[in-house]
C-alpha positions in Angstrom: 0.0 0.0 0.0 1.4 3.4 -1.0 1.2 6.5 1.1 -1.3 8.0 -1.3 -3.5 4.9 -0.7 -3.3 5.6 3.0 -4.0 9.3 3.0 -6.1 9.9 -0.2 -9.4 11.5 0.8 -8.6 11.1 4.5 -8.8 13.9 7.1 -5.5 14.6 8.8 -4.8 16.9 11.8 -1.3 18.2 12.2 -0.4 19.5 15.7 2.0 22.4 15.5 2.8 24.8 12.7 6.5 25.0 13.4 9.1 25.2 10.7 9.9 21.4 10.9 6.2 20.6 10.2 5.9 22.7 7.0 7.4 19.9 4.8 5.1 17.4 6.4 2.1 19.6 5.7 2.9 20.0 2.1 3.7 16.2 1.8 0.4 15.2 3.3 -1.5 17.5 0.9 0.4 15.9 -2.0 -0.8 12.5 -0.8 -4.4 13.7 -1.1 -5.2 14.4 2.5 -7.7 17.0 3.7 -5.4 18.8 6.1 -6.1 20.7 9.3 -3.2 22.4 11.1 -3.6 23.2 14.8 -1.4 25.5 16.8 -1.5 27.4 20.1 -0.2 30.6 18.4 -2.6 32.8 16.5 -2.4 33.1 12.7 -0.9 36.6 13.2 1.9 35.1 15.4 2.5 32.3 12.8 2.9 35.0 10.1 4.3 33.6 6.8 3.7 30.0 7.9 0.0 30.6 8.3 -0.2 32.2 4.9 1.8 29.3 3.4 -0.6 26.7 5.0 -3.6 28.6 3.7 -2.1 28.5 0.2 -1.9 24.7 0.6 -5.6 24.7 1.3 -5.2 23.7 4.9 -7.7 24.6 7.6 -6.1 26.5 10.5 -7.3 26.1 14.1 -5.4 28.4 16.4 -5.4 29.7 19.9 -5.9 28.1 23.4 -8.6 25.8 22.2 -6.6 24.4 19.3 -6.9 20.8 20.6 -10.6 20.6 20.9 -13.2 18.7 18.8 -11.0 16.3 17.0 -12.8 14.3 14.3 -10.0 13.7 11.8 -8.9 10.2 10.6 -5.3 10.8 11.6 -3.6 13.1 14.2 0.1 13.8 13.7 1.5 14.7 17.2 4.5 17.0 17.4 7.3 15.5 19.6 6.8 18.0 22.4 3.1 17.1 22.9 2.4 14.2 25.2 0.4 11.4 23.6 -1.6 10.9 26.8 -3.2 14.3 26.9 -7.0 14.0 27.6 -8.0 15.5 24.3 -5.8 13.0 22.4 -7.0 10.1 24.4 -10.6 11.0 23.8 -9.8 11.4 20.1 -8.3 7.9 20.0 -11.3 6.5 21.8 -13.5 8.0 19.1 -11.5 6.3 16.3 -8.8 8.8 15.4 -5.4 7.3 14.7 -2.7 9.1 16.7 0.7 9.0 15.1 3.7 11.2 14.4 6.0 12.1 11.6 8.8 9.8 12.8 6.5 7.0 13.7 5.1 7.1 10.1 8.6 7.3 8.6 10.0 4.3 10.5 6.9 2.3 9.8 7.1 2.8 6.0 10.8 3.3 5.4 12.0 0.8 2.8 15.7 0.8 3.7 18.1 0.2 6.6 17.8 2.6 9.5 20.5 3.2 12.1 18.9 4.9 15.1 20.6 6.8 17.9 19.1 8.0 21.2 20.4 8.8 24.7 20.6 11.7 27.0 23.9 13.1 25.6 26.0 12.7 22.4 23.1 12.0 20.1 23.8 14.6 17.5 27.5 14.0 17.1 27.0 10.2 17.1 24.3 10.3 14.5 26.4 12.6 12.3 29.4 10.3 12.6 27.1 7.3 11.8 25.9 9.1 8.7 29.5 9.9 7.6 30.5 6.3 8.1 27.5 5.0 6.1 28.3 7.5 3.3 32.0 6.6 3.3 31.2 2.9 3.0 28.2 3.2 0.6 28.4 1.4 -2.8 27.8 3.3 -6.0 24.1 4.3 -6.4 23.3 4.0 -2.7 21.9 7.1 -1.1 22.4 8.0 2.5 20.1 10.2 4.6 20.4 12.0 7.9 17.5 13.3 10.0 15.1 13.1 12.9 15.7 15.0 16.1 18.9 16.4 14.5 16.7 18.8 12.7 15.7 17.3 9.3 12.2 15.7 9.0 12.4 12.5 6.9 8.8 11.4 6.2 8.4 13.6 3.2 11.7 12.2 1.7 10.3 8.6 1.6 9.6 8.8 -2.2 13.4 9.3 -2.7 14.4 6.2 -0.8 14.7 2.6 -2.1 15.6 -0.7 -0.4 19.4 -0.4 -0.7 19.6 3.1 0.8 20.8 3.9 4.3 19.4 6.3 7.0 21.0 7.6 10.2 18.3 9.0 12.5 18.5 10.7 15.9 15.6 10.1 18.2 14.5 12.0 21.3 12.6 10.5 24.2 9.6 12.6 23.1 9.6 11.0 19.6 10.1 7.5 21.1 7.0 7.6 23.4 4.8 6.0 20.8 7.2 4.4 18.4 7.0 0.6 17.7 8.7 0.2 14.4 11.7 -1.9 13.2 15.3 -0.5 12.8 18.4 -2.2 11.5 20.4 -1.2 14.6 19.9 1.1 17.6 22.2 2.8 20.1 21.5 4.3 23.5 24.5 6.5 24.2 23.7 6.9 27.9 20.8 7.7 30.2 21.0 10.4 32.8 18.3 12.7 34.3 16.8 14.8 31.6 13.5 16.3 30.5 11.9 15.6 33.9 9.7 18.7 33.4 8.0 16.7 30.6 8.3 13.1 31.6 6.3 11.9 34.6 9.4 10.5 36.2 12.8 9.0 35.5 11.2 5.5 34.9 9.1 6.8 32.1 12.1 8.5 30.5 14.1 5.3 30.6 11.2 3.3 29.2 10.9 5.8 26.3 14.6 5.3 25.4 14.2 1.5 25.6 11.4 1.5 23.0 13.8 1.8 20.1 15.2 -1.6 21.0 11.8 -3.4 20.7 12.3 -4.3 17.0 15.9 -3.5 16.5 18.3 -5.9 14.7 21.0 -5.2 17.3 21.6 -2.9 20.3 24.7 -0.7 20.9 24.9 0.3 24.6 27.2 2.2 27.0 28.8 -0.2 29.4 30.0 2.7 31.6 26.5 4.0 32.2 24.5 2.1 34.9 21.2 2.3 33.1 22.4 1.3 29.7 24.6 -1.5 31.0 21.5 -2.9 32.9 19.5 -2.7 29.7 22.1 -4.7 27.8 22.5 -7.3 30.5 18.7 -7.7 30.5 18.7 -8.3 26.7 21.5 -10.9 27.1 19.7 -12.7 30.0 16.5 -12.8 27.9 18.5 -14.1 24.9 17.2 -11.2 22.9 18.9 -9.3 20.1 22.7 -9.1 19.8 24.3 -6.6 22.1 27.5 -4.5 21.5 28.8 -2.8 24.6 31.1 0.2 24.2 33.3 1.7 26.9 36.1 4.2 27.5 37.9 1.4 29.5 38.4 -2.3 28.8 35.3 -4.3 29.6 35.2 -7.3 31.9 31.8 -8.9 31.1 31.3 -12.7 31.6 27.8 -13.0 30.4 28.3 -12.3 26.7 26.9 -14.7 24.1 28.8 -15.7 20.9 26.6 -13.1 19.0 27.6 -10.2 21.3 30.4 -7.8 20.8 32.7 -5.3 22.5 34.4 -2.0 21.5 36.5 -0.1 24.0 39.5 2.1 24.5 42.8 0.5 25.6 46.4 1.7 25.5 45.4 4.8 23.5 43.5 3.1 20.8 40.0 1.9 20.0 39.9 -1.9 20.2 37.1 -4.1 18.8 36.0 -7.6 19.7 33.2 -8.1 17.2 31.4 -11.4 17.2 33.5 -14.1 15.4 36.3 -11.7 14.5 38.6 -11.8 17.5 40.4 -8.8 19.1 41.6 -6.0 16.8 43.1 -2.6 17.3 41.2 -0.3 15.0 42.0 3.3 15.5 44.5 5.4 17.6 42.6 7.9 19.8 45.0 10.6 18.6 43.8 10.1 15.0 40.3 11.4 16.1 40.1 15.1 15.2 37.3 15.8 17.7 38.8 16.4 21.2 37.7 14.6 24.4 37.0 11.0 25.5 33.3 11.6 25.1 33.9 11.9 21.3 35.9 8.7 21.3 32.8 7.1 22.8 30.7 8.7 20.1 33.0 7.1 17.5 32.8 3.7 19.2 29.0 3.9 19.1 28.9 4.8 15.4 31.5 2.2 14.5 29.5 -0.5 16.3 26.2 0.6 14.7 27.7 0.6 11.2 29.8 -2.5 11.6 30.0 -4.2 8.2 29.1 -1.1 6.3 32.4 0.8 6.3 36.0 -0.3 5.9 38.6 0.3 8.5 40.5 2.7 6.2 37.4 4.8 5.6 36.7 4.9 9.4 40.2 6.3 10.0 39.7 8.8 7.2 36.4 10.1 8.7 38.0 10.3 12.2 40.9 12.4 10.8 38.7 14.8 8.8 35.5 15.3 10.7 35.6 18.6 12.7 32.4 18.3 14.6 28.8 19.5 14.5 28.0 23.2 14.8 27.5 24.5 18.4 29.5 21.6 19.9 32.9 22.9 21.2 32.9 25.3 18.2 35.7 27.8 18.2 34.2 31.2 17.5 37.1 33.7 17.7 40.2 34.7 19.6 39.9 38.3 20.8 42.5 40.0 23.0 44.2 36.7 23.7 40.9 35.2 24.9 39.4 32.2 23.1 35.6 32.0 22.7 34.0 28.6 22.3 30.3 27.9 21.5 28.9 24.6 22.9 25.3 25.7 23.0 24.2 22.2 22.2 25.2 21.2 25.7 21.8 21.0 27.3 22.5 18.9 30.3 25.1 18.8 33.1 26.7 15.7 31.7 27.4 17.4 28.4 29.0 20.4 30.2 31.1 17.9 32.1 32.2 16.4 28.8 33.0 19.8 27.3 35.1 20.7 30.3 36.9 17.4 30.1 37.7 18.0 26.4 39.2 21.4 27.4 41.3 20.0 30.3 44.3 22.2 31.1 42.7 25.5 30.0 41.8 28.4 32.3 38.0 28.8 31.8 35.2 31.3 32.3 32.1 29.2 32.0 28.6 30.4 31.1 25.7 28.2 32.3 21.9 28.4 32.6 18.7 28.4 30.6 15.4 26.6 30.5 14.4 24.6 33.5 13.9 20.9 32.7 13.6 20.1 36.4 16.8 18.1 36.5 19.2 18.2 39.5 22.2 20.6 39.4 24.3 19.0 42.1 26.3 17.1 39.4 27.0 20.4 37.6 28.2 22.0 40.9 30.5 18.9 41.4 31.9 19.2 37.9 32.6 22.9 38.1 34.0 23.0 41.6 36.3 20.0 41.2 37.7 21.4 38.0 40.6 23.8 38.9 40.5 25.3 35.5 37.1 27.0 36.0 37.9 30.2 37.8 34.6 32.0 37.0 31.0 30.7 36.6 28.5 33.1 35.0 24.9 32.1 35.4 21.9 33.3 33.4 18.4 32.4 32.4 15.6 30.6 34.3 17.9 28.2 36.1 20.4 30.7 37.3 19.1 30.6 40.9 18.8 26.8 41.0 22.4 26.4 39.8 23.7 29.0 42.1 22.0 27.3 45.1 23.6 23.9 44.1 27.0 25.5 43.8 26.8 27.5 47.0 25.7 24.3 48.9 28.6 22.2 47.6 31.2 21.4 50.3 34.0 22.7 48.1 32.4 26.1 47.4 34.0 28.1 50.3 37.4 26.6 49.7 37.3 27.4 46.0 36.1 31.0 46.7 39.2 31.3 49.0 41.3 30.3 46.0 39.7 33.0 43.8 36.7 31.2 42.3 34.0 33.8 41.3 30.2 33.2 40.9 28.3 35.7 38.9 24.6 36.0 38.0 23.3 38.0 35.0 19.7 37.3 34.2 19.9 38.6 30.6 21.9 36.3 28.3 23.7 39.1 26.5 24.9 40.7 29.7 26.0 37.2 30.9 28.2 36.9 27.8 29.8 40.3 28.3 30.3 39.7 32.0 32.1 36.5 31.1 34.3 38.4 28.7 35.0 41.0 31.3 36.1 38.3 33.7 38.5 36.7 31.2 42.2 37.3 31.1 44.7 36.8 28.3 45.1 33.0 27.8 41.6 32.2 29.1 38.8 30.5 27.3 35.2 31.7 27.6 33.0 28.7 27.2 29.2 28.7 26.5 28.1 25.3 27.8 24.7 26.0 29.3 23.9 22.6 30.9 20.3 23.6 30.1 17.9 23.8 27.2 17.4 27.2 25.5 13.6 27.6 25.6 13.5 30.3 28.3 15.1 32.8 25.9 15.6 31.2 22.5 13.6 28.9 20.1 16.4 26.3 20.1 20.1 25.8 20.9 21.1 26.7 17.4 19.6 30.2 17.7 21.3 30.5 21.1 24.6 29.5 19.7 24.3 31.8 16.7 23.4 34.7 19.0 26.4 34.0 21.2 28.6 34.1 18.1 27.1 37.4 17.1 27.8 38.9 20.5 31.4 37.6 20.4 31.9 39.4 17.0 30.1 42.6 18.1 31.7 46.0 18.4 31.1 46.0 22.1 33.2 42.8 22.5 36.0 44.3 20.4 35.9 47.5 22.5 36.2 45.5 25.7 39.3 43.8 24.4 41.2 47.1 23.8 
């Protein structure tokens, strides 16, 4: 059955008129659907997008009552909307089919899909996975990259055929209702995140685990308690093959002949893939991206794509790939001070990884943003045990919560006696300039917020671009003189 067979003359409701949903709206109309688009914002607030949707012939329902009176055959949920909202449950009871762009894509994708989820490292790992698939692809094979990384994929299905390859990043929001097959799936790690949206940590973990339900194999972090337990459970149940990755050699005595290992040992990435014995694959110093967390990202991608890319091509990608935007991105050096944009770091563990990658530097750190109701004690521990961080500038909705965690840490007074400075600037721009003012020649000003951006910016990309604009501003240049 084609997509046109599914949607021809069907009524479809699309929740959210965001930029990422615009290709989906056009695609659904192309398949013959009668389209309704619902959004909390008014048509005036949606601006050009509202006009574009009206040109498509879509019906717009906007404002605070946008999720009332569902009668459509299909409802496409945006990832940020919980599937168990009363209005959606009632619609399902009345015969509506509740789905999502990603759920539909995975259910109808004709080719191999390599999926990546986890609390941290998803974007870099998915990008590396795509690079390895592309490097190893035979002539005529197309590769695609998308999902939570920013590119919708459902509307690209007509371009795909059985021999093509897809690397997809998945968030816990997207995974809440997904029950579709993938060739291989990785969970990079699981730490507290998005607890303002999920009911609790257990629900968050279960959402991540859903991608393994129909996966051909699982790639899991042996160094993370949650993902190691997931892998051990799969092995005990004699389920799908498991590959554990680790920044240290792995001592695991429950592996089956179908299971594999990939880990760092003596300065190299070492593999023990099923039936292949132990091999030294890649020297860590060959990886252009700094930090052990990026070595873990490579291990994950290598395990996911095992059999699809040669060792020589793996080494070539490692030597050439400079990283995704907004992840430890060098912006400028002004007055002897380096400015680094790591706006993508939306959790304390990502900030810890960023600081680890910059070990040995003298750092002014900018943190704070949208409140996901996650604990900040780990962030305080990371900052105060890192002698390189001499100033912490806090901003945004979480500034007070982070400050409280830092001030309550047992090392706080000792570090203050050594010159550690804690600054709060509610407005993001002023926080950046305060950080610049606290920096001395040879220092690094690092934007690594440990929080999402939604208190002040639409997404981390906009936050990162704004940071770069401020760094290159006349005010910053004047401060350096």
